[in-house]
N, C-alpha and C positions, 0 to 999 in steps of 0.2 A: 875087359876080354869080357871077363863074368857079366859085366854093364851093358855090353852092347849086343850080348848074346839078349839077357832083360830088353833090351829096349826092341831086337828085329822083333823079341814075339811081343808087346803089345803093338805091336805095328803091324803086324799080321796078325794079330788080333783079330784089333781094332778092322783092320780092309773084310774080314774072314766074317763079322759078324754085319758089317755095312753091309756087304754084297749078299749076302745070306739073306739077308731083314726087306731087302728092297722085293724079294718075290712074298715079303706081305701086299703089295703095291696091287702084285693077281689076284690075288686070294680076298685081297677088297673089291678091288672092280667086278668080279665073278660074284662076291656076297651082293656087293650094291642091286649087281641087272640081275640077280635074280630078286630083290628084291622089287624093285622095276617091274618085271614081268609079273611074281605074284597079283602083289598087290593093286595093277590099274592092269595090269591081263587079264588074271583071273578071280580076281575083288575077292582074294586069301593071306594079304599080310601076313608076314612074317608073325612072329613074338620078339624072336632074337637078332631082327639083322639091326636092329641098331646099338645097341651095346655089341657086338659082335664086330660094327664098326668103326665105334674109336676103342676099342680095345684093340683089333691089330693097326690102324691109324694110327695113337699114342701110340705103341711098338712100335710101328715103323719111323715117325718121328724120332724115338729118343737112339734107336740104335743103331742110327747112320747118323748122329753125332761125332762119334769118336774117329767115326771113317771120314768126312767132314774135316775133321780138325789135322785129322794124320794128309790128308791133301789139297789142304791151304784151300780149301772152299768156300769159306766164310765170305757170306759181304764186307766190305766195310768202303769207306768213303776214303780214296786216295786222292782227291785235291790234292789237299797239303803235305800228306806225306809222299806220294810218288815227286815230291820237289825236293825230299833229302836225297840223303847217298845213300846206300844199299849199310852200310856201318850205321849208319840212323834212323834208318827202320828196322833194323837188327834191334837194338838198344830202346827203339817207342815199342817192340813189338814185349822185349823183356817185361821194363815197364810194367805195360797195360797188362799182360801176365799178369804178373806179383798184385799189383792195384787190385785188376777186376776177375783176372780167370779163377783165381784158389783162391780165395774166397766164396766166389758165386757157387762154385764145383763144388767144394768142400759144405759148402749151409746146404745146398739143396740134397747131395748126400747125405749128412746127418739127419736131417727134413724126413728126407726120403726114404730112408735106412729105420728111423722112428717108428713110421708109419705102416710099413712094412711088418714090421715086427709085433706090433698092433691089431694088424688085419689078419697073422696070422693064428695068433691067439684069440679074437673071437669067431675069424670061419668069415669074415668078414663078406656079405654081399654088394653087389650094385640095386641103387633102388632107385634108378630111375626108370626102369618098366616091372611090369609083373611078373617078368621071367625072373628078376633073381640069382645072376649068374652068379659065382665067387669072383670076387675086383682082389683078393690076396694074392693069384699068378698075375697080374697086369701087373699090381703094384712089385713082386720082385722081380719080373723084368726092368722096368721103370729103376730100380737101385742099381740092378747090373748096372743097366747103362750108364747109368751116370756116376760107377765107380771103373768102368773101358775111357769112358770121356773123359775122368780125370785123371786115373793114369798116361794116356796119350796126351793129357795136356804135358804131363811131368815130362815127357816123353820129347813129345815137342819143345818144352821150355830148354832142355838139355841139347836137343840138334840148333836151335839156339844161340846158344853159346859158344856151342860147338864150331859154328859158324861165325864168329865174331872173333875166334880164337887164334881158326884157322888151323884145327884140330878137322881129319879125315872123319865124316859121317857114316 
């Protein structure tokens, strides 16, 4: 019961973050539109547009990971697996989750956390443009998104086991 409640909260968090992050696409379009008008229409390019674009775009991308996993929206080639029974497909998902997803997610999260901690320690600034905005907030978002993605992966893995064993999910 407690485990189900916890998993439900992770799934709700994944959906909420993913849907909320989708608004970054609107902000990104407005930012780029503003830059285009300023640069080509008024010959007054902004200093901040490039940095804001990769920060918003990168955040949008990783904050959607968990939601896509929750919704089973990942792109996959089902040429072979679609020929198998539902049960065999579930076993294949479990095997690849153990062999590929968990090691990759843990490695990415650990690496991201290390870089985030260092970034905060030195108050890192982006050096791609002359604006030099702080980069540690972006690194924090990336680490947070990877953590939620890993937690959603654990929930999805458990839900797959439930389907195999016939338990209610």
